[in-house]
N, C-alpha and C positions, 0 to 999 in steps of 0.2 A: 427350298428352304424358306422358310419365315420367320422373323424374328419380332417377339411379342413381347411387352412390355405391360406389366400388371400393379395394381395397388399392391403395394408390400406392406412390411417386409416378408418374407417367404413364411408358409404356415397361416398363411390369413383364407377367408373364403374366398377372396377372389382369385388366388390360386389355385383353390378348387372347382373355382368356375369355368378356369382356364382348361385344363386337365386334359378336360374332353375333347378341346378343339385340335390339341397339341397332334401332329403327325412326326413320322421319323422324320429326323434330320430339324426339326423347329427349337429355336432357341428361346429361352423366356428370362425373363430377367426382372425382380422386383424394381418398384419406384417408392420415394419416401412419401408420395402423396400424389393426388390425381393431377394438379398441376404439371407435375412432373413426368407420369406417365404421358401425358394428351403433349408436350413439348416434346418428349423424345418422337414421336410421331412427326410432331411438324419441322423436327432437326433432322430427319431422317436416321437417326439412329434407330429408330424401329420402322417395322411395316405396320403394326397393329399396337392399339392400347386396349387391353379389359379394363373396364374402370364400373362401381357399381353407381346408379342413377335413381334408384326407387326401393323401398323396403315396407314391404305390406303390412308391416306396425306402424315406423317411426316415418315413412312417405319419402319424400324426394330426398336425396344427397343434393345439397344445393353448390357445392363447390363445382361438380361435375355437369349441371347447367349453366352454371355463372361461366365455367372455362369452354365449353361449347359454343355458346352465344357472342362471344369476344374471340381477339384474335385471329390469325390467319387459319380459314375456315378447313374444318375437318368432316368427314361424313362418318355417319353410324351405316355399318353393314351389316352388324347381326346383333344378335341378343341373346342372353344364357340367362335362364331363371333357376337358381339355386335355392332350396329348401335349410332352413340356415336352424342349426340346432348348437345350441351353446354348454360348454362344461365347464364348473369349477377346478381347477386345477393347481396344485401347489407341488414344492419341493418334494422329494421322498420323505415318507415319517411325519411329514407336517398334519394334525388335524383341522377340521374343521375349528376346532377352538383355538386354534394359533394362528387363526389370518386375522391378521387386526388391520392389514392395508390390500385392499383389491384393486389392481390395475386393469384397465380394461378400456376398449372404446364407446364415447358417448351414447351411442346409437345401442348397442350392446348394453349398457348398463340400463339403459330404457326400457329393455325388454325382461330384463330378470330385476324388476325393482320388487316385486313381491316377493321372490326366493331371499332376496337382499335383506330384506324389511323384517323375515321370517327368521332368519337361520342366522344372519351378520347384521342386525340394525347398528351396533355401535363399531363396525367397520370404517376404516377410511377409504374413500374410493377416489383413486388415483386416474386423472382422464389421459389416455394415449393416441396416438393418431392413427391406429388400428389394434385390433385383438390379439392380433399374434406379438405387438411389440409390449402389450401387456404380459404375456408369457415370459418374452427374452426379458421385462423388467423382473420378474421372478429367480430367473433363470441367474440373474445377475447381482440378485439380494436387494432389488430396489421396491420391493413388495412381498407380500405373505402367499398372496394367491394372485389367479388371474382369471377372469372368465374369455373364452374365446371358442374356437374350432378344435375338436378331439387333435385333429392333425398338428395344431400346435405344439401340443403334452409330448409329443412324440418327437417333435422336432427340437426340445430342446431341454427334454429329458427330466420332464417332470409327470406329476401320478396325478389321474383324476380321482376326483374325491366324491364329483356328482356331475349326471349325466342328465341333458333335456332339462336344464335349470328354466327354462324361457317361460315368460308368464302365460303365450300364446302358444299351441300346437300351431305346426303349421306354418308359421311364419315362413316369408320367401323375399330371397333381394333379387332384383332385376338388374344387370350387367347389359352394357353393351360393348361392343367388339367395335373400334374407330379404327378410320385410317385417312390418308391425304387423299382429296378430292381426285375422282377417277371413274371409272367405271360403277354405275348403279345396279345392286344384283336384280335380277331378270323378277319380274312379279312370280309371284306361287299361288296368288289365290288367298293367302293366309299372310296379308304383309300391312306393318305399321310403315305410316310418315310420320317423320317428328320434325320440326319447326320453332325456330324463334322468330315473333313477330312482333315489329317495333311500330308502335301508331304514328301517325302522322304529329299528331298534336294531342294532349288530353282534353279529352271535353264528354261531355253528357253522352252518354249511350256507344262509346268507343270501341268498350268489351262486346256489345249488343251488335255492333256491325261485324265485327272478327265471326261472332258466333252464327252470323245469319249467312253470310257466305257460305259455310260448311250446311249450316241446316238445308237450306232451300234447294241444297244439292244430294240430300240423303245421307251427306258424310258423316259419321258417328264417330263422335269424339271418346277418345279413351285416357285422357291426362289433360290437365292445364293447369298452368304455374304460374302466377306472376313473379317476376325477379326483376330489383330496383337495377335501372342502368348503370348506377353511379356516375349520373352527370352533375344529378342534383336531387334533392330531397324532393319524393313525390312522383318522378320519371321511374315509368317500372316498361318491361316488356314481357310478353309472354310466351311460356314453352309448352307447346299444343303436339300433343299425338293423335292421328287420326287415322281410322282404320283406311288399311286400303293402300295402293302404290302410285308413283306421280305420272306413272304411264296408264292408269285407270283414266278414262275419261272424266268421269266428275269427280275426281281428286285435284288432277291436273286444270280443270275447270275452275274450283274453289282456290287454286293458287294464281290462276292468272288474275283474279276478281282478286286477291288480298294484295298482289303486286299492286294494283293502281290506287286502293286506297288506305296502304300504308307508305310509312316512310323507308321502312327495308323489311323484307321477309328472306330469313337466313334459313334455306334448304338445310338441315340435317342429315336426310338420308329416307329411304325406304329400303325396307329391310324385312325378311320373313318371320313374323313373331313364334316364339319359341312353343306358345300354347296350341297354335296352327289354328288359333280360333278364325273363321272367315268373316269377311265384312257382312254388317248387317244389310238390307236393302229391300225398300219398298217399289210399289208401280210407279214406273215411270224414274226411275234413280239407277238403273242399271245403266253398264258400258253399251251396251246393245242400242237402249233406250235414248242415251245420248247421241250414237253415231247415227240413228234414225233420224233424231229433228235435226241435227247439223245438215243431211244432206236432202230434206224437207224442207230444209232454209236454204240452201245454194240453188236447189231448183225453183223455189219461189223468185229467186233473184235473179237466176236466168229466164224467166221470164217461160218455165217449162211446165209449170202448174201454180196452180191455185193455193 
């Protein structure tokens, strides 16, 4: 039996993303925010946490990136991708014209701006820490309407006024499953490796040096984001997602090179990609090519071949 914590409250997209992972006997509890969800794992109160890390429209979830980069190390062991579909909800009997205050999460508001501008141009937007909290605000009469997942309407006894109100169809959110340090998931052939990279000192070409270590080994990056270290103004570290697994020769070789030139490299995990996309590769950049080159070098060093 496993204990999960997810970004709550109940009725969020996080709960929907977690549902397929739960097995008989598993437990799931909501946390007030990303920090609380991850701290639950660090403290041992939960085995795993599921938190959002990236949205196809709004981009990164900064709090998740920052929490993974500092504090007691945690490890990403998997990811889930969920299509995000927003609905407008209110108490039974309330019409569109009766909505003067809308409660929702900032990411949800940003993805429904066209709908709001067209249909509720004069409504006050009340920002909440989750979409489900917006629905809860309506249930408590602290707002007239909410933009959230449809499951929240069912949970809080609200009626759906309109579905699919997002500005873009097919928006998705990527969630990560996080645990304490331990066994790394075995390579699947369609993996992702996440890192927090701290440069030794800010200087011209610092980012290029990092990117070069991946490029010369044929490791494609799927994500890179700079984040302030919090130590002083102008100091940043980088969160990077690379195709492949730490047990892949070229990925491991790139990590060793980064370790030599950076002040710190925090390994955040190697785990299966939800989309099952295999890493791109070019001639001379496969695992077999790296192993063959290593064998050749060792033979030359041993004087067995030229």
